[in-house]
N, C-alpha and C positions, 0 to 999 in steps of 0.2 A: 233407828238411830240416824241422826243427820250427819252431814259431812262435817259440820262444825265441831262435833264432839268426838270424832274418830281419833283426833290427835291425842286424846287422853288415854288411849289404849296403847299397850306395849307388849312386846314379846322378848324372850330371851335372845341374846346375841346369836346370830347365825341361824335362828329358827325361822322357817317360812310359814309354818302352819301349826296351830295348836287347837285340838278339839277336846272339849271337856263336857262330859255328861250328855252326849247327843242321844236323843230318842226320837224315833220316827214311827208313826202309826198309820195303818190303813184301816178305814172304817167304812162299812157298808151296812145295808139293812139286815144282811144275813150274818155278818161276822165282823170281828175286830181282830186285826193282826198287828202285833208289835214287831215290826220288821227290824228295828235297831233299838237296843236297850242300854241306855246309860253308857255309851261308848266313849272312851277317851284315848287319844293317841297324839303323837306329834311327828312332824317331818322337818328335818334340817335342810339347809341349802346344800346342794350337791349330794344328798342322800336319797336312796331308793327304799321305800317301805312297800313290801309286798303284802297285800291282804288276800288271804286264801280261805277256802271253805267250800262246802258243798253248794250246789245250785239251790238258790232260795235262802241262803244263810244270811243275807243282808249286805253282801259285798257291793253289789251294784247300787243298792238303795243308799248306801253310805256315800258313794260317789255322786249320785244325783242330789243328795242333800247338800253336799259341799257346793255344788253348782247352783243350788236353789232351784232345781228343776223337778223335785220330787212331787210337788203339788199337781203337776200336769198328769201324773198317773194316779191321782187320788190320795196321795200321801200327805201327812201333816207333821210338821216339826213340833214335837211336844215340849222340847226344852233343850238346853245346852248352848254352848258358845262355840264359834268357829272363827278363830282369829287368823287372818292372813296378812303377811307382810308383803306389801306391793313393791314393785320395782323402784318407785320413787321414795321408798322408806316409810310411807304411811301404813298404819295398821288399821284394818277394817274388820268389823265383826260381820261375817257373812250371814249369820243367823238373823240379824235385824236390819241388814242393808236394804235400801229401797231400790226401786226400778232403775233410776239413772245411775246410781252407784254400781249396781250389778252389771248393767250394760257396759260400763267403763272397765270393769274388772274382767268379765268373761272374754276370753280370746286374747286379751292383752297380758294380764297378770296371772291368770290361771286359764288353762285350756284342757279340753277333755277329748280323748279318742274313744268313740263309742263302740259298743260291741257289735252292732249290726250296721255296717256302712250303707247298705242299700236304703235303709229307712232313715239314715242320718243326713244323707246328701239330698239336695233338692233336685228332683228329676227334670225340672224345666230349665235349669241353668247349666251351662257347660262347666266342666271341671275348672278351667282357667278363671272363669268369672267368679266362681265360689271362693277360690283361694284369694283372688284379687280383692274381693269385697272386704275380707277381713283386714287386709293390709291397708286399704283405703280408709276404712273406718278407724282403725286403731293407730296406724302409723302416719296417716295423712298423706299417703303417696298418691300421685296421679295414677290414672288407670293404666297408662303406658308403662310406668315404672313397676306398678303392682303386677302386671302380667309378666314382665321380665323376671321379677322376683319369684312369681309362681312357677315359671319355667325352671328356674334354678332349684326350687324346692322339689319339684317332680324329679329332676335329675338326681337330687340328693337322696331321695328314697328309692332310686333305681327303677324308675318307670321307663321301660323301653319306648323309643320313639316319642319322647316327652313332648316335643313340639306339636305333634299330631294329637296326642292325648289331651293337650290343653284345650282343644276345640271340640272335644267329644263329650257326650252326656253319660251320666253314671250307668245307665242300663247297657251302654255299649262296652263296658269294661267287665272283666272277670271279678269274682268276689275278692280275690287277693289284691288285685290292682285297685279296687275301690277302697280297700283298707289302707293301702299305701297313700292314696289321695287324702284320706282322713288324717293320717299321720303328718303329711306335708302341711295340711291346713292348720293343724294344732300347733305345730312347731314354727309356723311362719313368723309369728310376732315375738318369738323368744320369751315365753312366759316364765314367771318365777316358780310356778307350780304346774306340773303336768300330771293330769289324772288319766291313766291308761286302763280302760276297762276291756280286758281280753284283747289287746291290740294285735296279737299275733295268731289268734284263733284261726283266721281264714288263710293264713300264709303257710306255704310249704317250708320244710326245714331249712333249705338254703337261704331263702328270702328272710325267714324268721331270724336266722343267725345274723344276717346283714342288718336287719332292722333293729335288733337288740343292740348290736354294736353301734349303730348309728345313734340310737337314743342315748346310749352311754357316752359317746363322744360329744354330742351336743349338750348333754348334761354337764360334762366337765367344762366345756367351753363357756356355757352360760351360768354355771353354778346353780343349776336348776334343781329344785326338789321334785321327786317323782313318787306318785302313788301308783303302784302296779298291781292291778286286780287280775288274778288269773287262777285257773284250776290246775295248771301245768306245773308240777313241782320241779321238773327239769328246768323250766324257764325261771322259776323262783331261785333255784340254785345259781343260775347264770347272772341274774341282775340284782338280787336283793341284798341290801346291807342289814336290814331288819325285817322280821316277819311277824304279822299279826294274824292269828287263826280265829275265824268266826264260826259260830254255830247257832242257828236260830236267833240271830240278832245279838248274841252275846260274844264278847271277847273271852275266849277260853285259854289262850296262851299267846305270849308275845316275847320277843327277844332277838338277839343277834342271829343272823341266818345260820351260821355255822353251829351255834348252840342248838337251834331248833332241829336241825338235821341230825346232829350227833347225839343229843341228849334230850329228846322231847319228853316232857313230864306229863302232859295230859293224854289220857288214853285215846281220845279222838285224834289228836295230832299223830300219835304213833300209828293208828289205824290208817290215816290218810297216807302217810309215808310208805307203809307196807303195801298199800294198794297201787302204788305208782308203777305203770308198765315200764319195763326196762328192756332196752335193746340187747339182744343176745340171750334172753331168758329161754328161748326155744332152740338153742344150739343142740344139734344132735337128734332132733325129732322131726318127723315128716308131717304129721297131722296136726291140725289146730288143737289148742287146748283151752279150757276155760280159764278166765282170770280168777284169782282169789277175790271173793267179795269182801267188802269192808268189815262186816261183822265176823267173818271167818278169820281175819288176819289180826284182830285185836287181841291184846294180851289179857283182857278180862271182860266180864259180861257188860260192863258199863259202856264199852265201845259199841256193842250191838244195839244198846238203847239209843245212843247218839245216831247211829247209822240209819235208824228208822224213825227218828224223832218227828220229822214232819208228818209222816203218815199217822203216827200215834196221836199227835196233837190234833189233827183234823178229826180223827175218829172219836177222841175224847170229847171234843167240842160238840159233835153231832149227838153223842149219847147224853151229854149233860143238858142240851137244849131240848131233847126229846123229839127232835125232828127226824131222826132216822137217817140212814145213809142213802138218800134218794139218788137214783142213777138216771132218772128221766132227764132228757134234754130240756133245757129251759123253755118255758112257753112265752117269755117276754122278749125273745130275740127279734132282730130285724126280719123283714119279710123277703129280703133278697139273698141269694146265695151264689157263691162263685163255683161254677162247675169246672173250672180249669180251661174253658174255651172263651172266656170273656163275656159270657151270656148270663144276664140276670134272669133266673128262672122264676123268681117270685114265689118259691116254695116256702112253706112254714119251716121254722127251725126246730120244731118239736116232732119227733117221729110218730107220736101218738096221733097227731092230726093229719098225717099223710094218708092219702086214699089207699085202701087195701090193694087196689089194682097196681099201685106203684111198687108193690113188693111181692105180689103173687101172680104176676102176669104169665110167668113161664111154668107155673105149677111145680117148681123145684123145691119150695119151702118144706113140703112134707118129707122130703128126703134128707133134710138137714138134721144131723145128729149132734150129740154133745161133743164128739171128737172134732167137729168143725168149729163149734163155738169155743171149746176149751181144749185145744190139742194137747196131748200128753207128751212131755219131753222125754227123750230117751238118752241113753248113754251109749258110748261106742264111737269109733272113728272110721272115717272113710278115707282111704289114701287117694292121692291124685292119680296114681296109676290105675286103681280100680275104676275110678270114674271114667277115665278116658278109653276104657274098653268098648263103651257103647257109643251111640251117636250123640253129637253135641246138641243141646237144646237151643243154643243160639250160635249162629255162624256168621262171621263178618269177614268180608273180603274186599280189599282195595277201597275202603271207605274214604271219601273226600268230602269235606264240608268247608265251604268258603263263603265269605261275606264281602259283598261289593262296597266300595267307598266311592260315593259320587260327589263330584265337585263342579263348580262353574254354574253359570246361569242356565245351561242346558242339562244340568245334572248328569253329566257323562261319567261313566265308570272309568276312573283313572288308576285305582289301586284296589287290591284285594287282601283281605285277611285270610291267610291260609291256616285255618284253625285246626283242621284234621287232614292229614296227607297220607293216603294209601295205607290206612290202618287195617290190619287183619288179625283176627284171633278167634278161638272157639271157646265157648262156655258150656260146661257139662252139668247135667242135673246133680244137685247136691254139692256143687263146687263153689268155692269163693275165689274169684279172680280179682286181685287188687290192682288198681290202676293208679300209679303214683307219678309225680313229676312236679315241676315248678308251677306257680300260679301263671295262668295264661298259656299253658302248654297244650291245651286242647282236651284235658280230661273230662270236664263237665260237658263240653260240646259233643264229645264222643257219646256220652251217656244220653244226652238229649236227642242226638241223631237217631239212636236206636229206637226211640219211641215216636219218631217223626214230630217231636216238638220243635225241631228245626229241620229244614229239608236239606238233604245232602245233594251234591251235584253229580256224584257217580259212586259206584260200588254196589255191593250186594249185602243185604241183611236178611238172614233166614231165621225164622222162629219155628221150630218143629217142622222143618221142611218147607214152610210157606214163606214166600217173598214179602217182607214187610213193606218194601217200597211200592208194591202193587196193591196194597190193601186200601179199601175205601169203606166208609159208612159202618155197618154192623160188624164187619170183619175187624175194622180198626178198633171198635169199642171192645170187642172180645179180646183183642190183643192187649189192650190197656187194663183189662181185668187180670190177665195172666202176667203182665209185666208192670210192676209198680215202681214209682220213683220217689225217693226221699230227697227233697231239695235241700240245697246248702243253706239258704236263708229261711229259717222257720217262720219268722214274723211275716215275711212277704208271701209265703205260700199258704197261710191260713187266712180265711175270711174273717175280718174283724167283727162282722155282724152276726157270726154264727157262734153258738156255744160250742165248747170243746166236745161235748157229747154228740151233738149233731154232726160236727166235722168228721167224727169217727164213724158214725152211723150212715152218713150220706152215701158212701160208695156201695154199701150193702143194699140200700134201697134203689139206687140208680141201676145197679146190675141185676136187681130182682132175685137175689139169692136167699133172702131171709124175710120173715115178717118183722114188723117193728119191735115186737116183744123179744124175738130171738136176737135181733140186732142189738137191742139194749143189753141183753145178757152178754153178748160177745164184747160189747163196748166196755162193760164193767170188768170183764176178765182182762182185756187189753190194758186198761188203765192201771190195774193192779200189777200186771206184768212189767209195765214200764215205770213203776214206782210212783204213781200218782194216786192221791186219795179219791174215794168214790165221788165226793162232792165237787171234784174238778169238772165233772160233766156239766155242771150248771153255770160254769164261769166262762169268761171270754179270753181270747189270747192275750190281750194287753194286761191281764191280771197275773200273768206268769213271768218268771224270769226267762232269759234266753235258753238256758239248758232245759227248763221244763217245757218250753214250747217245742224244742226239738224232740222231746219224748212224745209229745202229742202227734207230731208229724210221723214218727215211727209207728205209733199205734194205728194211725189212719192207713199207712201204707200196708201194714200187715193184716188189715181187717178182712181182705178178700182171699186170704191164703194164696197169694200169687205163686207162680212157678219161678219167676225171675224177679229179683228186686235190685234196682240200680240205686245204690246208696251214695249220694254225693255229699261227702264230708258229714255223714250222719251222726257221728259221735264227737266231732271236733269241738262242739260247744258245751260238752258235758264234763262235769268234774269226774275225778278218777273213780269214785265209788259207783256213781250212776253209769259211767262209761263201762265199767266192768259188768254191771248188771245187764246193760243193753247188749253188749257184745256177747255175753253168755246166752241171753235170750235169743239173739239172732242165730247162734250156733245150735241151740236146742231146737228151734223151729226148723232150721235147715235139716237136721238129722231126722226129725219126725216127718216132715213133709217133702223132703228132697228139694227144697228151694235152692236155686242157684243165685249167688250174689255177685254183682259187679260192684266192688267196693272201692269207691274213689276216695282217696285220703292222702293227706300229707304227713300223718302221724305214723312214722315208720315202726314204732314199738307196737302199736295196735295192729298194723298190717302184718307184722311178723307173727302175731298171735292168732289172727283170725283167718289168714289166707292159705289156700292150697298152692296157688300159683300167683306170680307177680309180673306185671308188665310196666316197664318204665317208659314214660313219654317225655319227649323233648322237642319243642317247636313243632308240635302236631304229629310227630312220628314216634313209633315204638322203636326204641333203641336197644332194649333188652327185655326178654320175656322167658320165663322158665319156672320150674318148681320153686316154691318159697325157700326151701332149705338151700338150694343151689344159689339162688340170688343173694341171700343174706350171708351165707358162709363163704361164697366164692364169687363175688361180683366181678364182672369182666369189663364192662364199659366204664370209662373214666367218670362219666356223669353219675352213674350209679354209685360209684365209690364216694363221690362228693356228697351225695345225698346221705349216705351212711355216716360220713364224718361230721355232718352238720347237726346230727341229732343231739339235743342238749342232755346232759347227764345230771341226775338229781343228786349232786354232791358239790357244795360250794368250794371245797378244797381243790376240785378239778376244773374250776372255772376257766374257760378257754375263749373268752371274748377278745382278749388282746392279741389277736392274730390277724393275718391278712384276710380280706374277704375271700370267701370260698370260690366265687366265680367272678369273671369279668362282667362287663356290661351285657345284660341279657339281650341277645339278638331279637329283632322284631319279626313277627310273623307276617308283617305287612309288606307286600311286594307290588311293583308296577304290573299292569296288565301285560301278559306275555312273558313275564319273568318267572318261570316255573322253578320251584325248589328241587334240589337233587334229593331223591329218596334213596338212602343207602340200603342195600340188600342185607337181610338177616342171615347169619351163618351159624349153623349148629355146632356148638363147642363141646357139649356133652348131651346125653339123652334128654331131649325136650327143652334144652337150654339154648336159646338163640340170642345172638348179639349182632348189632349193626356193625358193619365194617368201619373201623376208625384208625 
């Protein structure tokens, strides 16, 4: 469609977007996937439409189709119209718009907050330059004015020390801070339509509450339509005026938010709501408990079918084509793999082509039994008190991790980021210690420091009595077999040239614990456990949704049966049904094999369900630590209380966005050289419950 005939299009008064009969398909030599099927909906000015559904249901594909970006992932628009009312009053059909028209619309009249900020921000440009570029292009600002406006936007989304962040690069920021940068960039030009794809997934509950309120306030100010894509029903209850529920590319239910929550008519919607983790559900209990899974919470058998629809669809396709459910890793993958050290090893991505010596060098394969390949889950609970009778498997004392900031032509160290300040804790076999706190508080840096992925300046880290800080070479490799890490950003932590199957098999071959055939058998079991079909082994990371990629990362981390798993926001990207399955899986494996988890998360409802003990971090320090029941039922530190109060409630009638922001300006962990922070001592208030003096 040319610019000349867009004037013939029209929309209802006050309507910013109307989508009719939208269909999107992904086609390859092996399969055809109808990701979105004849979808119709609308968004009015000043209205928020929440699109919800399981991972892979078509939510994100719908948003990419609206932005006309879906073809970059191999998708094709099969049909439909997408009419957008621009700020200047012109109506444009996004489905047929050409390059120049789309460039004029994107960022100015419609903007998108992407799910994974690390892969959405340009790594070679500073944060300030990236926000300023949008303003220069669409607003015609000079670079000087654009940078000043970029600084104002960073302040608006509550970035601490925004002036300094303006000149930093994306990799220098935490996941939550990168997400706030994305939000600032999307809102900079005051678009008519904002598409937010999981915009608060990477944020802790306090910042989440502030960002949700910020989006709502700017929406009112600019009369902006918002499409909010999320799996968090608590967030939906906070922000949505209307809700659209998707399943396998279909719209199964839509209506006003209050009606969807109070009187859901479709069994899948009822099952989704029943599976939502709720804060306070563990009151009066000491040990972690399983989440109810989606099929178990449905009111009839139909919901169970919907809950496993994706896996059934894949299995049926394999059966119909007669190809079988092959679990071999693909033979046509790239020749290089990422070992996690930045070294391209040039190995094949097919375990069948690996030399036998790569998997049998230690002679341990003969001892591998089916219990290693497919561990049996057990029932029963282990109390925190029982665990702490023995020796801790991991002992941390006075851990300090800092990052130097160099300035000037001589690159002198003028300031330091005090990421972790004198952190101490013990982790016991079979225990889950949750580490919670605001974005940028040092949670992830603490986890990375334990594995020496970043080097600490001082402190002691002991694993089974051995000093991790003194380990080198083979000892360090053995350590990393026993301690595995599930990273926060699944796309950035998976090699795009490796098939999913080989990504899971690779650790088993590197550490020489299984033959290729045994490794493939374990891979198949792990894929099933994390809710992925067998043919996922032959596909690549870009072919999966964000939640599915996170499941792949979890399967890879569990492949070696580690003794300690550091899970950095490992379920934050998952919808409630898969989240329940993964958390239950982690607990089953913990009880079977005695795995200890350091569970880094901002989802307080999940933390309450899975943890034995909880440590609350603020500005690099632990301000409260103790048994989970004591922390949740009797929080002592003011910051812990604010974290609890900020948790969204899955009930639109209790919407509490119109309140004062929970915290003031977040203090910066950056200090001048020689300006040492004050570390407050922890005082025991009840047995095992310690609180920083305040």
